[in-house]
C-alpha positions in Angstrom: 0.0 0.0 0.0 1.3 3.4 -1.0 2.3 5.8 1.8 0.1 8.8 2.2 2.0 12.0 1.5 1.5 15.6 2.6 0.3 16.3 -0.9 -2.4 13.5 -0.7 -3.6 14.8 2.6 -3.7 18.4 1.5 -5.4 17.6 -1.8 -8.0 15.5 0.1 -8.7 18.3 2.5 -9.1 20.9 -0.3 -11.4 18.6 -2.3 -13.5 17.9 0.8 -13.9 21.7 1.3 -14.8 22.1 -2.4 -17.5 19.4 -2.1 -18.8 21.1 1.0 -18.9 24.5 -0.7 -20.8 23.0 -3.7 -23.3 21.4 -1.3 -23.8 24.8 0.4 -24.4 26.5 -2.9 -26.9 23.8 -4.0 -28.7 23.9 -0.6 -28.9 27.7 -0.7 -30.7 27.6 -4.1 -33.5 25.5 -2.8 -33.4 26.2 0.9 -36.8 26.9 2.5 -37.5 30.6 3.3 -37.5 31.8 6.8 -40.8 31.0 8.6 -42.0 34.6 8.4 -41.4 34.9 4.7 -43.1 31.5 4.0 -46.2 32.7 6.0 -46.3 35.9 4.1 -46.1 34.0 0.8 -49.0 31.8 2.0 -51.1 34.8 3.0 -50.4 36.5 -0.4 -51.4 33.3 -2.2 -54.7 33.1 -0.2 -55.5 36.8 -1.2 -54.6 36.1 -4.8 -56.7 33.0 -5.0 -59.6 34.9 -3.3 -59.5 37.5 -6.1 -60.2 34.9 -8.7 -63.3 33.5 -7.2 -66.4 35.1 -8.6 -69.3 33.9 -6.4 -72.4 34.5 -8.5 -74.8 35.3 -5.7 -77.5 36.7 -8.0 -79.1 33.3 -8.3 -79.9 33.5 -4.6 -82.0 36.6 -5.2 -84.4 35.0 -7.7 -87.6 33.1 -6.9 -87.5 29.4 -7.0 -83.8 28.8 -6.3 -83.4 25.4 -4.7 -79.7 25.4 -3.9 -78.7 22.6 -6.3 -75.7 24.7 -7.5 -74.6 26.3 -4.3 -70.9 26.3 -5.2 -71.3 27.4 -8.8 -68.8 30.1 -9.5 -66.2 31.0 -12.1 -63.4 29.7 -9.7 -62.4 26.4 -8.3 -63.0 25.2 -4.8 -59.7 26.5 -3.5 -60.5 30.0 -4.8 -64.0 29.8 -3.3 -62.6 28.7 0.1 -60.0 31.5 0.0 -62.8 34.0 -0.8 -65.2 32.8 1.9 -62.8 31.9 4.7 -59.5 33.9 4.1 -58.5 34.1 7.8 -59.2 30.4 8.4 -57.2 29.5 5.3 -54.3 31.6 6.3 -54.4 30.4 9.9 -54.4 26.7 8.7 -51.6 27.3 6.2 -49.5 29.1 8.8 -50.0 26.1 11.2 -48.9 23.7 8.4 -45.9 25.8 7.7 -44.9 25.8 11.4 -45.2 22.0 11.4 -43.1 21.8 8.3 -40.3 23.9 9.9 -40.0 21.4 12.7 -38.3 19.0 10.3 -36.3 21.4 8.0 -33.7 24.0 8.4 -34.8 27.4 6.9 -32.4 29.2 4.7 -31.5 32.9 4.9 -34.0 35.6 3.9 -34.5 35.8 0.2 -33.0 39.3 0.1 -29.7 38.0 1.4 -29.4 34.9 -0.9 -27.7 36.6 -3.9 -25.0 38.0 -1.7 -24.5 34.7 0.1 -24.3 32.9 -3.2 -21.6 35.2 -4.4 -19.6 34.7 -1.2 -19.9 30.9 -1.6 -18.9 31.0 -5.3 -15.9 33.1 -4.4 -14.9 30.6 -1.7 -15.3 27.8 -4.2 -13.2 29.6 -6.7 -10.5 30.2 -4.1 -10.5 26.6 -3.1 -10.2 25.4 -6.7 -7.4 27.9 -7.2 -5.6 26.4 -4.1 -6.2 22.9 -5.5 -4.7 23.9 -8.9 -1.7 25.5 -7.3 -1.1 22.4 -5.2 -1.4 20.1 -8.3 0.9 22.4 -10.4 3.6 22.3 -7.7 3.3 18.5 -7.5 3.6 18.3 -11.4 6.7 20.6 -11.4 8.3 18.5 -8.7 7.5 15.1 -10.3 7.6 15.9 -14.0 4.2 14.2 -14.5 0.7 15.3 -15.2 -1.7 14.8 -12.3 -5.4 14.1 -13.1 -7.9 16.9 -12.4 -11.4 16.4 -11.1 -14.0 16.0 -13.9 -16.0 19.0 -12.6 -13.1 21.3 -12.1 -13.7 24.9 -13.1 -11.9 25.0 -16.5 -11.1 28.7 -16.1 -9.0 27.9 -13.1 -7.0 25.2 -15.0 -6.6 27.1 -18.2 -6.3 30.6 -16.7 -3.2 32.2 -15.2 -4.0 31.7 -11.6 -1.1 33.8 -10.5 -2.9 36.8 -12.1 -6.3 35.8 -10.8 -5.1 35.6 -7.2 
């Protein structure tokens, strides 16, 4: 079995950090909103759906109405429920959201995500730059080409990383 070198250890450390940075970027893209933002979205959705329900009440005002088409409207049942019971719908959705957040970790507020993504992408770039420097040093020392990761940022490998640093 080959002896683990300082190069192997350092390369493994950097590659683990690269994988962790990529996971954070991916998680951030689909991370649940903070609870308050999720509740606001739910409330906005209830109000939007309520606006689409046209409850045609004129039929109640005519003689002979028997109630056979009580829910007839130009909207679906969700829209009708949101129109007739908006507070109850919001309250129930907020309760379901609270229950959901007992099992998931919310992400940062939506307004902060673009900045956080840029920070993570910069960290990823810096890690890939450190990986490429380490590999280039090893190649100069050993006179061989060392294989890169398949998903390496090509700009890091082909670019002049001394200028990028």
